[in-house]
C-alpha positions as CSV (number, residue, x, y, z in Angstrom):
1,X,41.1,-58.6,67.5
2,X,44.6,-59.8,67.1
3,X,46.8,-60.1,70.2
4,X,50.5,-59.3,70.4
5,X,53.2,-61.9,69.5
6,X,54.4,-64.3,72.2
7,X,57.8,-63.7,73.9
8,X,60.7,-64.5,71.6
9,X,62.1,-67.3,73.8
10,X,58.7,-69.2,73.7
11,X,58.7,-69.4,77.5
12,X,57.0,-67.4,80.3
13,X,56.4,-63.7,79.6
14,X,58.8,-61.0,80.9
15,X,56.2,-60.1,83.5
16,X,56.4,-63.5,85.1
17,X,60.1,-63.3,85.6
18,X,60.6,-59.6,86.5
19,X,57.3,-58.3,87.8
20,X,56.8,-60.4,90.9
21,X,57.6,-57.5,93.1
22,X,54.4,-55.7,92.2
23,X,51.4,-55.3,94.4
24,X,49.4,-58.5,94.9
25,X,51.6,-60.6,92.7
26,X,49.3,-60.0,89.7
27,X,52.0,-58.8,87.3
28,X,51.7,-61.9,85.1
29,X,48.0,-61.3,84.3
30,X,48.5,-59.2,81.2
31,X,50.5,-61.9,79.5
32,X,47.7,-64.5,79.7
33,X,45.7,-62.9,76.9
34,X,48.6,-61.7,74.8
35,X,50.5,-64.9,74.3
36,X,47.8,-66.5,72.2
37,X,47.9,-63.8,69.5
38,X,45.0,-63.8,67.0
39,X,41.9,-65.5,68.4
40,X,42.5,-65.6,72.2
41,X,40.4,-68.0,73.9
42,X,39.8,-71.7,74.2
43,X,40.7,-74.7,72.1
44,X,40.3,-74.1,68.3
45,X,39.8,-70.4,68.7
46,X,42.7,-69.5,66.4
47,X,41.2,-71.1,63.3
48,X,37.7,-69.7,64.2
49,X,39.3,-66.3,64.5
50,X,40.8,-66.8,61.0
51,X,37.3,-67.6,59.6
52,X,35.9,-64.5,61.3
53,X,38.5,-62.3,59.8
54,X,38.0,-63.8,56.3
55,X,34.2,-63.3,56.6
56,X,34.5,-59.6,57.5
57,X,37.0,-58.9,54.7
58,X,35.8,-58.6,51.1
59,X,39.4,-59.2,49.9
60,X,39.7,-62.5,51.8
61,X,36.2,-63.7,50.9
62,X,37.1,-63.4,47.3
63,X,40.5,-65.0,47.9
64,X,38.8,-67.9,49.7
65,X,36.6,-68.4,46.6
66,X,39.7,-68.5,44.4
67,X,41.3,-71.1,46.7
68,X,38.1,-73.3,46.4
69,X,38.0,-72.9,42.6
70,X,41.6,-73.8,42.2
71,X,41.6,-76.7,44.5
72,X,38.3,-78.2,43.4
73,X,38.7,-77.8,39.7
74,X,42.4,-78.7,39.3
75,X,42.3,-81.8,41.6
76,X,39.0,-83.0,40.0
77,X,39.9,-82.6,36.4
78,X,43.4,-83.8,36.6
79,X,42.3,-87.0,38.2
80,X,40.2,-87.6,35.1
81,X,42.9,-86.6,32.6
82,X,44.4,-90.0,31.9
83,X,41.1,-91.7,31.7
84,X,39.8,-89.1,29.3
85,X,42.9,-89.3,27.0
86,X,42.6,-93.1,27.0
87,X,39.0,-93.0,26.1
88,X,38.9,-90.1,23.6
89,X,42.4,-90.3,21.9
90,X,43.5,-93.8,22.6
91,X,46.5,-93.0,24.8
92,X,48.7,-96.0,25.7
93,X,51.3,-96.4,28.4
94,X,54.0,-94.8,26.2
95,X,51.8,-91.8,25.6
96,X,51.1,-91.5,29.3
97,X,54.8,-91.5,30.1
98,X,55.4,-88.7,27.5
99,X,52.5,-86.8,29.1
100,X,54.0,-87.0,32.5
101,X,57.4,-86.0,31.2
102,X,55.9,-82.9,29.6
103,X,54.1,-81.9,32.7
104,X,57.1,-82.3,35.0
105,X,59.7,-80.7,32.7
106,X,57.6,-77.7,31.7
107,X,56.5,-77.0,35.3
108,X,60.1,-77.2,36.5
109,X,61.4,-75.0,33.7
110,X,58.7,-72.4,34.3
111,X,59.4,-72.2,38.1
112,X,63.2,-72.1,37.8
113,X,63.6,-69.9,34.7
114,X,60.5,-67.6,34.6
115,X,58.8,-67.3,38.0
116,X,61.0,-64.6,39.4
117,X,60.9,-62.5,36.3
118,X,57.2,-62.8,35.9
119,X,56.6,-61.8,39.5
120,X,58.6,-58.6,39.0
121,X,56.9,-57.9,35.6
122,X,53.3,-58.7,36.5
123,X,52.9,-58.7,40.3
124,X,51.1,-61.3,42.3
125,X,47.6,-60.5,41.2
126,X,48.2,-60.5,37.5
127,X,50.4,-63.6,37.9
128,X,47.5,-65.4,39.5
129,X,45.2,-64.4,36.7
130,X,47.7,-65.5,34.2
131,X,48.1,-68.9,35.9
132,X,44.4,-69.6,36.1
133,X,43.9,-68.4,32.5
134,X,46.6,-70.8,31.3
135,X,44.7,-73.6,33.0
136,X,41.4,-72.5,31.3
137,X,43.1,-72.5,27.9
138,X,44.4,-76.0,28.6
139,X,40.9,-77.2,29.3
140,X,39.5,-75.7,26.1
141,X,42.3,-77.2,24.0
142,X,41.8,-80.6,25.6
143,X,38.1,-80.5,24.8
144,X,38.8,-79.7,21.2
145,X,42.0,-81.7,20.5
146,X,41.5,-84.3,17.8
147,X,45.0,-85.7,17.9
148,X,47.6,-86.7,20.5
149,X,50.0,-84.0,19.4
150,X,47.5,-81.3,20.2
151,X,46.8,-82.9,23.5
152,X,50.5,-82.7,24.4
153,X,50.5,-79.1,23.3
154,X,47.6,-78.3,25.5
155,X,49.3,-79.9,28.5
156,X,52.5,-77.8,27.8
157,X,50.4,-74.6,27.7
158,X,48.6,-75.6,30.9
159,X,51.9,-76.0,32.7
160,X,51.8,-72.3,33.4
161,X,49.1,-72.9,35.9
162,X,52.0,-73.8,38.3
163,X,52.4,-70.0,38.7
164,X,49.0,-69.7,40.4
165,X,50.0,-71.3,43.7
166,X,53.0,-69.1,44.5
167,X,50.9,-66.1,43.6
168,X,47.9,-67.0,45.8
169,X,50.2,-67.8,48.7
170,X,51.7,-64.4,48.4
171,X,48.4,-62.7,48.2
172,X,47.0,-64.4,51.3
173,X,49.7,-62.9,53.5
174,X,49.8,-59.4,51.8
175,X,46.7,-57.9,53.5
176,X,46.9,-59.5,56.9
177,X,48.1,-58.2,60.2
178,X,51.2,-60.2,61.2
179,X,49.6,-61.4,64.4
180,X,46.7,-62.9,62.4
181,X,48.7,-64.3,59.5
182,X,48.7,-67.9,60.7
183,X,45.0,-68.0,61.5
184,X,44.0,-66.6,58.1
185,X,46.4,-68.8,56.2
186,X,45.2,-71.9,58.1
187,X,41.6,-71.1,57.4
188,X,42.2,-70.5,53.7
189,X,44.3,-73.6,53.2
190,X,41.9,-75.7,55.3
191,X,39.0,-74.8,53.0
192,X,41.3,-75.4,50.0
193,X,42.1,-78.9,51.3
194,X,38.3,-79.6,51.8
195,X,37.6,-78.4,48.2
196,X,40.4,-80.6,46.8
197,X,38.7,-83.6,48.3
198,X,35.3,-82.7,47.0
199,X,36.5,-81.9,43.4
200,X,37.5,-85.4,42.4
201,X,34.1,-86.7,43.6
202,X,32.2,-84.2,41.5
203,X,34.3,-84.6,38.4
204,X,34.3,-88.4,38.6
205,X,30.6,-88.5,38.9
206,X,30.2,-86.1,35.9
207,X,32.7,-88.1,33.9
208,X,30.8,-91.3,34.7
209,X,27.5,-89.8,33.8
210,X,28.6,-88.5,30.3
211,X,30.5,-91.7,29.3
212,X,27.7,-94.2,30.0
213,X,25.8,-95.4,26.9
214,X,22.7,-96.2,29.0
215,X,22.7,-92.9,31.0
216,X,20.3,-90.0,30.8
217,X,23.0,-87.6,29.7
218,X,24.4,-87.7,26.1
219,X,27.7,-89.4,25.5
220,X,30.3,-86.6,25.6
221,X,33.5,-87.2,27.6
222,X,34.8,-83.7,26.8
223,X,32.1,-82.1,28.8
224,X,34.3,-82.2,31.9
225,X,36.8,-79.9,30.2
226,X,34.1,-77.4,29.3
227,X,32.9,-77.4,32.9
228,X,36.5,-76.9,34.2
229,X,37.0,-74.1,31.6
230,X,33.9,-72.2,32.8
231,X,34.8,-72.5,36.5
232,X,38.4,-71.4,35.7
233,X,37.1,-68.3,33.9
234,X,35.0,-67.5,37.0
235,X,38.3,-67.7,39.0
236,X,39.9,-65.2,36.6
237,X,37.0,-62.8,37.0
238,X,37.1,-63.1,40.8
239,X,40.9,-62.4,40.9
240,X,40.4,-59.4,38.6
241,X,38.1,-57.8,41.2
242,X,40.5,-58.2,44.1
243,X,41.2,-54.8,45.7
244,X,44.9,-55.0,46.8
245,X,44.7,-51.5,48.4
246,X,42.2,-52.6,51.1
247,X,43.4,-52.2,54.7
248,X,45.1,-55.2,56.3
249,X,42.8,-57.6,58.1
250,X,43.1,-57.1,61.9
251,X,44.5,-53.6,61.7
252,X,41.2,-52.4,60.2
253,X,39.2,-53.5,63.2
254,X,41.3,-51.5,65.7
255,X,43.5,-54.4,66.8
256,X,46.6,-52.5,65.9
257,X,46.1,-50.0,68.7
258,X,45.3,-52.9,71.0
259,X,48.5,-54.6,70.0
260,X,50.6,-51.5,70.6
261,X,49.1,-51.1,74.1
262,X,49.7,-54.7,75.0
263,X,53.2,-54.7,73.5
264,X,54.1,-51.8,75.7
265,X,53.1,-53.9,78.7
266,X,55.6,-56.6,77.6
267,X,58.6,-54.3,77.2
268,X,60.1,-53.3,80.6
269,X,63.4,-55.0,80.3
270,X,63.9,-54.2,76.6
271,X,63.2,-50.6,77.3
272,X,66.2,-50.5,79.7
273,X,68.4,-52.1,77.0
274,X,67.4,-49.4,74.5
275,X,68.0,-46.6,76.9
276,X,64.3,-45.9,77.6
277,X,63.0,-45.4,81.1
278,X,62.0,-48.7,82.5
279,X,58.4,-49.2,83.7
280,X,57.3,-52.0,85.9
281,X,54.7,-54.5,84.5
282,X,52.2,-53.6,87.3
283,X,52.3,-50.0,86.3
284,X,51.6,-50.9,82.7
285,X,48.8,-53.2,83.8
286,X,47.2,-50.3,85.7
287,X,47.6,-47.9,82.7
288,X,46.0,-50.5,80.4
289,X,43.0,-50.9,82.7
290,X,42.6,-47.1,83.1
């Protein structure tokens, strides 16, 4: 389960400062398990707890798959973009400069002018679907583009994929107990980073295989965009099946009640400040054990 938040001052718990008068001097014991939050235990337990929570949640398993699809496909195909355009459409240095200007200016304009409105209009889930679908459309257009102008247009359309990352970041924190948010986010982004390293390797191997005249595969450089298109469509389908009404991770396993009990044991001085009857830490410890 997920433990309570650490003390606000980042130092020793309230028990260690105010509960030393209890019997046996054991008033600091409850704070030992609570200060580590989600995944109490030894070294590396927080990230392992994040993976366990993801594994037991259908919502987060699907979101993990979306992270992998986005990271692997986008990193891999974009690394091959310039080489493909040089080989298939004869792009020169001036064309590459125009391409980068289109990517930067369109992405900036979409984030500054449209992102807030689209979030209010569509919500995070539909916004994520829209971003991945825009990338899939870009892949299809690049595979079919016979001229440089159409390639530039495909890149402009694909600039809407910049909406996917804010949406997936919002979704990854929407169904998680606050005490487990860091563990879940770290596990998801860690797998995304691993996928972003694997993607370029896979796409570069595929691009090399379909552009060799002496290879076993037929010569067809655009095959990488058809593969990226198919994987992106899979991502759209996975996002469409996300159940945003599922219970939050951590709270569904009963950790919410545990947090409430442990938080009560950390509250003696704050209770006095709010006018509530103060309870010594040792008394809370005994009540928790009972």
